[in-house]
MINU-668222 format. One record per residue (C-alpha): x negated, y, z. Coordinates in steps of 0.1 Angstrom, whole numbers, padded with zeros to 4 digits, always signed. Layout:
// residues N
XYZ...
END
This chain:
// residues 376
-0063+0140-0280-0047+0128-0312-0015+0108-0311-0033+0079-0329-0059+0076-0301-0037+0071-0271-0049+0050-0241-0017+0037-0225-0033+0027-0192-0014+0044-0164-0030+0071-0144-0009+0085-0116-0035+0110-0105-0018+0141-0091-0027+0171-0071-0043+0164-0038-0024+0168-0005-0021+0203+0008-0016+0207+0045+0005+0237+0056-0003+0248+0092+0026+0228+0108+0012+0196+0093-0023+0201+0107-0016+0186+0141-0041+0160+0150-0047+0150+0187-0077+0129+0196-0090+0116+0229-0125+0103+0232-0136+0080+0260-0162+0054+0268-0149+0019+0267-0168-0008+0286-0172-0041+0266-0155-0061+0293-0125-0037+0291-0125-0040+0253-0123-0078+0257-0094-0075+0282-0075-0052+0259-0081-0076+0230-0068-0106+0250-0038-0087+0263-0027-0077+0228-0032-0040+0234-0058-0039+0207-0049-0051+0172-0061-0050+0137-0041-0038+0107-0030-0069+0087-0054-0063+0058-0083-0056+0081-0084-0090+0098-0110-0105+0075-0144-0108+0092-0173-0103+0068-0204-0098+0090-0229-0126+0092-0242-0138+0125-0275-0120+0120-0258-0086+0117-0235-0093+0147-0265-0104+0167-0283-0072+0161-0252-0053+0174-0253-0074+0206-0291-0067+0209-0284-0030+0206-0260-0032+0235-0284-0051+0257-0311-0025+0249-0286+0003+0255-0292+0017+0220-0263+0040+0209-0237+0024+0186-0214+0043+0163-0180+0050+0178-0149+0031+0170-0116+0047+0161-0081+0037+0173-0047+0049+0163-0020+0048+0189+0013+0034+0179+0047+0043+0191+0045+0013+0215+0012+0025+0229-0007-0003+0211-0042+0007+0198-0049-0002+0162-0085-0004+0151-0088+0018+0121-0127+0020+0120-0150-0004+0138-0132-0037+0129-0164-0056+0123-0180-0043+0155-0149-0051+0176-0147-0087+0162-0184-0093+0166-0182-0083+0203-0151-0105+0208-0167-0135+0190-0199-0133+0211-0181-0130+0244-0161-0161+0233-0194-0180+0227-0185-0184+0190-0221-0178+0177-0257-0179+0189-0280-0149+0186-0302-0149+0155-0324-0125+0136-0332-0103+0167-0359-0077+0161-0368-0070+0198-0354-0095+0222-0366-0126+0204-0366-0146+0237-0328-0146+0235-0326-0161+0200-0303-0191+0197-0285-0182+0230-0247-0178+0232-0232-0154+0257-0229-0180+0285-0265-0190+0280-0279-0155+0286-0295-0148+0320-0269-0134+0345-0286-0100+0344-0281-0096+0307-0245-0109+0309-0238-0081+0334-0255-0056+0312-0233-0066+0283-0201-0065+0303-0208-0030+0316-0222-0015+0284-0199+0011+0268-0189+0021+0233-0175+0054+0225-0138+0051+0214-0118+0079+0198-0080+0075+0200-0058+0093+0174-0026+0100+0194+0008+0090+0182+0018+0127+0186-0004+0136+0156+0014+0146+0124+0020+0116+0102+0004+0132+0071-0027+0140+0091-0028+0105+0106-0027+0091+0070-0055+0115+0060-0076+0104+0090-0069+0067+0081-0082+0073+0046-0113+0091+0057-0122+0065+0083-0113+0036+0060-0148+0021+0058-0143-0014+0070-0151-0047+0052-0120-0043+0031-0111-0007+0023-0073-0004+0027-0052+0010-0002-0023+0034+0004+0004+0008+0009-0018-0012+0033-0023+0020+0053+0015+0025+0053+0019-0010+0065-0002-0001+0095+0012+0035+0101+0049+0031+0094+0058-0003+0109+0095-0010+0112+0125-0026+0096+0119-0009+0062+0084-0022+0061+0096-0057+0068+0123-0055+0042+0097-0046+0015+0079-0078+0023+0111-0098+0020+0121-0083-0013+0086-0088-0027+0095-0125-0028+0128-0120-0047+0130-0145-0075+0142-0122-0102+0116-0096-0093+0089-0122-0093+0100-0133-0128+0097-0098-0140+0063-0093-0125+0051-0126-0138+0036-0142-0107+0052-0168-0085+0040-0151-0053+0035-0115-0042+0003-0101-0055-0026-0093-0032-0031-0060-0014+0007-0052-0011+0009-0041-0047+0044-0053-0050+0055-0038-0017+0045-0004-0030+0065-0010-0062+0096-0017-0042+0090+0013-0019+0088+0034-0051+0123+0022-0061+0137+0028-0026+0123+0063-0024+0133+0074-0059+0167+0057-0057+0175+0078-0025+0156+0110-0030+0147+0115-0067+0163+0150-0068+0140+0161-0039+0109+0146-0054+0078+0168-0051+0043+0156-0059+0019+0141-0049+0036+0107-0051+0016+0094-0022+0030+0119+0002+0065+0114-0012+0062+0077-0004+0046+0083+0030+0073+0107+0042+0101+0085+0029+0087+0054+0047+0081+0073+0079+0116+0089+0078+0134+0056+0072+0112+0031+0090+0139+0020+0114+0171+0025+0095+0202+0005+0105+0207-0030+0090+0237-0019+0071+0216+0008+0054+0189-0017+0045+0214-0044+0034+0231-0020+0009+0199-0011-0008+0187-0047-0007+0218-0058-0026+0214-0030-0052+0177-0038-0057+0183-0076-0060+0212-0070-0085+0190-0046-0105+0161-0070-0108+0185-0098-0117+0199-0077-0146+0165-0066-0158+0152-0102-0157+0183-0114-0176+0178-0088-0204+0140-0082-0205+0125-0112-0187+0087-0110-0191+0090-0079-0212+0101-0059-0181+0079-0030-0171+0056-0036-0201+0051-0017-0233+0070-0034-0261+0082-0024-0296+0118-0025-0309+0115-0062-0317+0105-0070-0281+0069-0079-0290+0040-0063-0272+0033-0027-0284+0002-0025-0305-0024+0002-0305-0037+0020-0336-0060-0010-0343-0031-0034-0344-0041-0050-0310-0014-0054-0283-0018-0032-0253-0025-0050-0220+0005-0070-0206+0000-0057-0171+0029-0040-0153+0030-0003-0158+0042+0013-0126+0055+0045-0142+0075+0024-0167+0087+0003-0137+0101+0035-0121+0121+0045-0152+0135+0010-0159+0142+0000-0123+0160+0033-0116+0180+0033-0149+0191-0003-0145+0202+0003-0109+0228+0028-0122+0243+0004-0149+0279-0005-0142+0286-0025-0173+0298-0061-0170+0274-0088-0181+0296-0097-0211+0292-0061-0223+0255-0063-0225+0239-0069-0259+0204-0079-0249+0189-0076-0283+0203-0041-0287+0190-0031-0253+0155-0044-0261+0156-0025-0294+0166+0008-0279+0140+0004-0251+0113-0005-0276+0122+0026-0297+0118+0048-0266+0084+0032-0258+0071+0040-0292+0079+0077-0287+0049+0099-0281+0064+0119-0253+0074+0088-0234+0040+0072-0238+0025+0104-0224+0049+0102-0194+0039+0067-0185+0002+0069-0191-0012+0102-0177-0005+0123-0146+0025+0100-0140+0031+0116-0105+0039+0149-0122+0076+0158-0116+0084+0168-0152+0069+0136-0165+0088+0115-0140+0122+0131-0149+0114+0129-0186+0108+0091-0186+0138+0085-0164+0160+0106-0186+0148+0090-0218+0153+0055-0204+0188+0063-0193+0196+0076-0228+0182+0044-0243+0204+0022-0222+0235+0044-0230+0226+0042-0267+0226+0004-0264+0262+0006-0251+0256+0002-0214+0278+0022-0191+0258+0042-0165+0270+0060-0134+0245+0086-0125+0245+0096-0088+0231+0130-0096+0223+0151-0126+0189+0145-0142+0182+0180-0153+0145+0184-0147
END
């Protein structure tokens, strides 16, 4: 590919997970769950849906045919649960079926579009004959529970493979379900930080936990950059699992650093933060003279958020125009462009862009205190 034909859209595709033997632990337990027991588990709170899986998308016709299948005793695909540390069962596949069953037992819709039992059309649960009500209560659905003792990386793999609900969860939404704890809650709080929001350019956190993952990237790299090994997804998974319930003091220290970093970046770069700019601060143009998209580049975010978190200069020492100029000069460098647009999870590219950004800030006169040597 020629240097004049670069596409600067980020691609953090990296090698797929490998699973050494110790990480291949997966424990599952199948059992037949009666519908009345499923309802009881739901009402007691022992069954729950991951936050982003709560949306119900089936129409009443499709839900009715599921109920018809139970009355006729036609086999229904199994549902999959993941057992949490607190022994709560999370629905990871079968959300629409579970909610349809709950809705019908709660008399929230009448049957429609039935293919066999047309005599039950327009009937809610309490309007069915007693015999059919008993049938439904006693019918079973196969449930498969993924035990809490399974290895976290295998649980994440299973979540991804079974992620076929109405809204397929992305990686951070899966982490939100798998790695609940104080760190997860802190990410949600920091996603609302004013300076961070100013840099991102939206008043409220973006959908699908996009900003939560950005903040997790900073946490993980700020703490463990020297130990980084691709793929990035696993690096983030393991960091979040390992630190999910850290002490408040640990979380507060990092929160203060993150907020201070975002405040400094917003003061110097504002809406230019995490975006491709030229030395004048204007959007960087492609070979046709058109500005590249103004969306946040996550790989550039990594380099800028880390580098600025190590700045120890006082505010009066900061020459904003000079900082913008030196950052813009780096962003026009071919090697840096490659490091933020393609295979961004690669370790060499990650260290390259962080090193180059640190050098740019130092060239602009900012004092930086590196916590470790960036020698990769």
